[in-house]
C-alpha positions as CSV (number, residue, x, y, z in Angstrom):
1,M,6.8,-30.4,-10.5
2,L,4.5,-27.8,-12.0
3,E,7.6,-25.9,-13.2
4,F,8.9,-29.0,-14.9
5,L,5.6,-29.8,-16.6
6,L,4.6,-26.2,-17.6
7,K,8.0,-24.5,-17.9
8,Y,7.1,-21.6,-15.5
9,S,7.0,-21.5,-11.7
10,P,3.6,-21.3,-9.8
11,V,4.2,-17.6,-9.0
12,V,3.9,-16.8,-12.7
13,F,0.5,-18.5,-13.0
14,K,-0.6,-16.8,-9.7
15,E,0.4,-13.3,-10.7
16,G,-0.2,-13.6,-14.5
17,N,-3.3,-13.2,-16.6
18,L,-4.2,-16.3,-18.7
19,T,-5.8,-15.6,-22.1
20,I,-6.6,-17.6,-25.2
21,K,-5.1,-16.3,-28.4
22,F,-7.5,-18.3,-30.7
23,L,-10.8,-18.7,-29.0
24,P,-13.7,-20.1,-31.2
25,S,-17.3,-19.1,-30.6
26,V,-19.4,-20.9,-28.1
27,L,-21.4,-22.6,-30.9
28,T,-18.2,-23.9,-32.4
29,L,-17.0,-25.3,-29.1
30,L,-20.3,-27.0,-28.6
31,G,-20.2,-28.5,-32.1
32,L,-16.7,-29.9,-31.5
33,A,-17.8,-31.4,-28.2
34,L,-20.8,-33.1,-29.9
35,V,-18.7,-34.4,-32.7
36,I,-16.0,-35.8,-30.4
37,G,-18.6,-37.3,-28.1
38,L,-20.3,-39.0,-31.1
39,V,-17.1,-40.4,-32.4
40,L,-16.1,-41.8,-29.0
41,W,-19.6,-43.3,-28.5
42,L,-19.3,-45.1,-31.9
43,V,-15.8,-46.3,-31.1
44,Y,-16.7,-47.6,-27.7
45,R,-20.2,-48.8,-28.4
46,K,-18.9,-52.2,-29.3
47,T,-15.5,-53.4,-28.1
48,T,-13.5,-56.5,-29.0
49,L,-13.2,-57.4,-25.4
50,R,-16.2,-57.3,-23.1
51,I,-15.5,-54.8,-20.3
52,K,-17.6,-53.5,-17.5
53,R,-19.6,-50.4,-17.9
54,P,-17.7,-48.3,-15.3
55,L,-14.4,-49.1,-16.9
56,K,-15.7,-48.2,-20.3
57,I,-16.9,-44.8,-18.9
58,A,-13.5,-44.3,-17.4
59,F,-11.7,-44.9,-20.8
60,I,-14.1,-42.5,-22.5
61,G,-13.4,-39.9,-19.8
62,L,-9.7,-40.2,-20.2
63,K,-9.9,-39.9,-24.0
64,F,-12.1,-36.7,-23.5
65,L,-9.4,-35.3,-21.3
66,V,-6.6,-36.0,-23.7
67,I,-8.5,-34.4,-26.6
68,A,-9.5,-31.4,-24.5
69,L,-5.8,-30.8,-23.6
70,L,-4.8,-31.1,-27.3
71,L,-7.5,-28.6,-28.2
72,F,-6.5,-26.3,-25.4
73,A,-2.9,-26.3,-26.8
74,L,-4.2,-25.7,-30.4
75,F,-6.1,-22.6,-29.1
76,E,-2.7,-21.1,-28.1
77,P,-3.1,-20.2,-24.4
78,V,-1.0,-17.1,-23.4
79,I,0.0,-16.0,-19.9
80,T,0.8,-12.3,-19.5
81,I,2.6,-10.8,-16.5
82,S,3.5,-7.2,-15.8
83,S,7.1,-6.3,-15.4
84,V,8.8,-3.0,-14.6
85,I,11.1,-1.8,-17.4
86,P,14.4,-1.0,-15.7
87,R,15.0,2.8,-15.3
88,K,11.9,3.7,-17.3
89,S,9.4,4.1,-14.5
90,S,9.6,6.5,-11.6
91,L,9.2,5.5,-8.0
92,L,8.4,8.3,-5.5
93,V,9.8,8.0,-2.0
94,L,7.9,10.2,0.6
95,V,9.5,10.6,4.0
96,D,7.7,12.1,7.0
97,D,9.5,15.2,8.3
98,S,7.1,16.3,11.0
99,R,8.2,16.9,14.6
100,S,6.9,13.5,15.8
101,M,9.7,11.9,13.7
102,S,12.2,13.3,16.2
103,I,10.9,10.9,19.0
104,E,13.6,8.5,20.0
105,D,11.7,5.2,20.0
106,A,13.1,3.4,16.9
107,G,15.7,0.7,16.9
108,N,18.6,1.2,19.4
109,K,16.8,4.3,20.8
110,R,17.4,6.3,17.6
111,S,15.0,9.0,16.5
112,R,12.5,8.0,13.9
113,T,14.2,10.3,11.4
114,G,17.6,8.7,12.1
115,F,16.1,5.3,11.5
116,A,14.7,6.5,8.2
117,R,18.1,7.9,7.1
118,T,19.8,4.5,7.9
119,L,17.0,2.6,6.1
120,L,17.2,4.6,2.9
121,G,21.0,5.1,3.0
122,D,23.0,7.7,4.9
123,G,26.0,7.9,2.5
124,T,28.2,5.6,4.6
125,N,26.1,2.4,3.9
126,P,24.0,1.7,0.8
127,G,20.4,1.4,1.8
128,L,17.0,0.9,0.2
129,L,17.4,3.8,-2.3
130,A,20.5,2.2,-3.8
131,K,18.6,-1.1,-4.4
132,L,15.5,0.7,-5.8
133,E,17.7,2.7,-8.2
134,Q,18.6,-0.5,-10.0
135,N,15.1,-0.7,-11.5
136,F,13.6,2.8,-11.0
137,K,14.1,6.5,-11.4
138,I,13.9,7.6,-7.8
139,Q,12.3,10.9,-6.8
140,T,12.7,11.6,-3.0
141,Y,10.5,14.0,-1.2
142,K,9.9,15.0,2.5
143,F,6.5,16.0,3.7
144,A,4.9,17.7,6.7
145,S,2.3,20.4,6.0
146,E,3.7,20.6,2.5
147,V,5.7,18.4,0.1
148,Q,9.3,19.3,-0.8
149,H,11.8,17.6,-3.1
150,I,15.1,16.7,-1.4
151,K,18.4,15.5,-2.9
152,D,19.2,13.1,-0.1
153,C,18.2,12.1,3.4
154,N,20.5,14.6,5.1
155,N,17.9,17.2,4.3
156,L,15.5,15.6,6.9
157,A,15.2,17.8,10.0
158,A,11.9,16.6,11.7
159,Q,10.7,20.2,12.2
160,G,7.4,20.2,10.4
161,A,4.4,21.5,12.4
162,A,2.0,19.0,10.9
163,S,1.9,15.6,9.1
164,N,-0.5,15.8,6.2
165,L,-0.6,12.3,4.7
166,G,-3.7,13.1,2.6
167,R,-2.1,16.1,0.9
168,S,1.1,14.2,0.3
169,L,-0.8,11.4,-1.5
170,N,-2.7,13.9,-3.5
171,F,0.7,15.2,-4.7
172,V,1.5,11.6,-5.8
173,A,-1.8,11.4,-7.7
174,E,-1.0,14.6,-9.6
175,L,2.4,13.3,-10.6
176,G,0.8,10.1,-11.7
177,N,-1.4,11.9,-14.1
178,Q,1.6,13.6,-15.7
179,G,3.8,10.6,-16.5
180,L,5.2,7.2,-15.6
181,V,4.9,6.5,-11.9
182,A,5.3,2.9,-10.8
183,G,4.2,3.6,-7.2
184,V,5.1,5.3,-4.0
185,V,7.2,4.2,-0.9
186,L,5.8,6.0,2.2
187,L,7.9,6.2,5.3
188,T,6.0,7.6,8.3
189,D,5.1,7.1,11.9
190,G,1.4,7.4,10.9
191,A,0.7,10.4,13.2
192,D,-1.6,12.2,10.6
193,N,-3.1,15.5,11.7
194,G,-3.8,17.1,8.3
195,D,-7.1,18.3,6.9
196,T,-7.3,15.7,4.1
197,D,-8.5,12.1,4.6
198,P,-5.5,9.9,3.5
199,L,-7.8,6.9,3.0
200,E,-9.8,8.7,0.3
201,T,-6.6,9.6,-1.5
202,A,-5.3,6.1,-1.1
203,D,-8.5,4.8,-2.8
204,L,-7.9,7.3,-5.6
205,L,-4.3,6.0,-6.1
206,Q,-5.6,2.4,-6.1
207,S,-8.1,3.3,-8.9
208,K,-5.1,4.6,-10.9
209,N,-3.2,1.3,-10.3
210,L,-0.5,3.2,-8.3
211,P,0.5,1.0,-5.3
212,I,1.5,2.4,-1.9
213,Y,4.2,0.6,0.0
214,A,3.9,2.0,3.5
215,V,6.8,1.6,5.9
216,G,5.9,2.2,9.5
217,I,8.5,3.8,11.7
218,G,8.5,4.0,15.5
219,S,7.3,1.9,18.4
220,E,3.6,0.8,18.5
221,Q,3.7,1.1,22.3
222,S,5.4,4.5,22.7
223,E,4.2,7.2,25.0
224,D,2.1,9.8,23.2
225,I,0.0,12.8,24.0
226,E,-2.2,14.8,21.7
227,L,-4.3,18.0,22.0
228,A,-7.1,16.4,19.9
229,K,-9.8,19.2,20.0
230,V,-10.3,22.7,21.1
231,A,-13.7,24.4,21.2
232,A,-14.8,28.0,21.9
233,N,-17.5,30.5,20.9
234,H,-16.9,32.0,17.5
235,S,-17.6,35.5,18.7
236,V,-17.2,37.0,22.2
237,I,-18.0,40.3,23.9
238,E,-15.0,42.4,24.8
239,N,-13.8,42.1,28.5
240,S,-16.2,39.1,29.0
241,V,-15.4,35.7,30.4
242,V,-14.8,33.1,27.7
243,E,-14.9,29.4,28.3
244,I,-12.6,27.2,26.2
245,S,-12.7,23.4,26.3
246,A,-10.0,21.0,25.2
247,L,-9.8,17.3,24.6
248,I,-6.4,15.7,25.5
249,K,-5.7,12.1,24.4
250,N,-2.7,10.2,25.6
251,K,-1.0,6.8,25.8
252,M,0.8,5.8,28.9
253,F,0.5,9.3,30.5
254,D,-2.5,8.4,32.8
255,S,-2.5,10.4,36.1
256,K,0.4,12.7,35.0
257,E,0.1,16.4,35.1
258,V,0.5,18.6,32.0
259,E,0.7,22.3,31.6
260,L,-1.7,24.0,29.1
261,E,-0.9,27.3,27.6
262,L,-3.2,29.8,25.9
263,R,-1.3,32.0,23.5
264,E,-2.2,35.0,21.4
265,E,0.2,35.8,18.6
266,G,2.9,33.9,20.4
267,A,2.4,35.6,23.8
268,I,1.2,33.5,26.7
269,V,-2.2,34.7,27.9
270,K,-2.9,32.1,30.6
271,K,-1.4,28.8,32.0
272,Q,-3.2,26.0,33.6
273,T,-2.1,22.7,35.0
274,E,-4.3,19.7,34.4
275,Q,-4.1,16.1,35.6
276,L,-4.7,13.5,32.9
277,R,-7.4,10.9,33.6
278,G,-7.5,7.7,31.5
279,A,-6.9,7.8,27.8
280,A,-8.9,11.0,27.2
281,T,-9.3,14.1,29.4
282,R,-11.6,17.0,28.8
């Protein structure tokens, strides 16, 4: 019904920005309202037929409404909506390439990287990238500790030692300062262990009007284990006993035994078996 009366669908009015092309000053509007009110009062002060006061007020109100709509049309209302110019804006696609993406807990027990390949398009079937290329210039990158440009998803190996979401989003912010970037599609399992807070960088992108379309990959209920923290003295005396404490967090590994290894330049110095207790073990 709204589309029939106003030409456009409700979505346009919801997403658009309504402005008035010809907007008189407040004093002019008040003057018009007083003049119209005075004219209506003079017209309806005496009527040919005697009518009840509530009905007279209703007629005056309807006339006010009609005149207000006519004035609104004369002021030339304009609704503005943002639209992407096809093939003019760039869309960045960032794919997590850290080791956690090799976990096989995605659909049909595929690895998370395998699921990402299928979702984006693996060469045999067109995927998300083919659809996005209809409206955007696509730039695809993989990220772990660093961000690297890739030609296609076959370059994903899930071998990165870390997953630095904050640094990856900083990379997007830098590109956004250099040219037309419509937004970023982020495919990740969310296992961030970088040194940069991704939420702060996301706020920065929001201030630049660069939207982030995050695609979560992997099961929310999967088994997971993490060496969350290691603490030791900054300096020690040679040949003295050194105490090292570690915090191990886990999901669904309660009461299981894990083997801890202390390494120096790749060589194993000591091994110790520890039984996990609850969600966190120190």
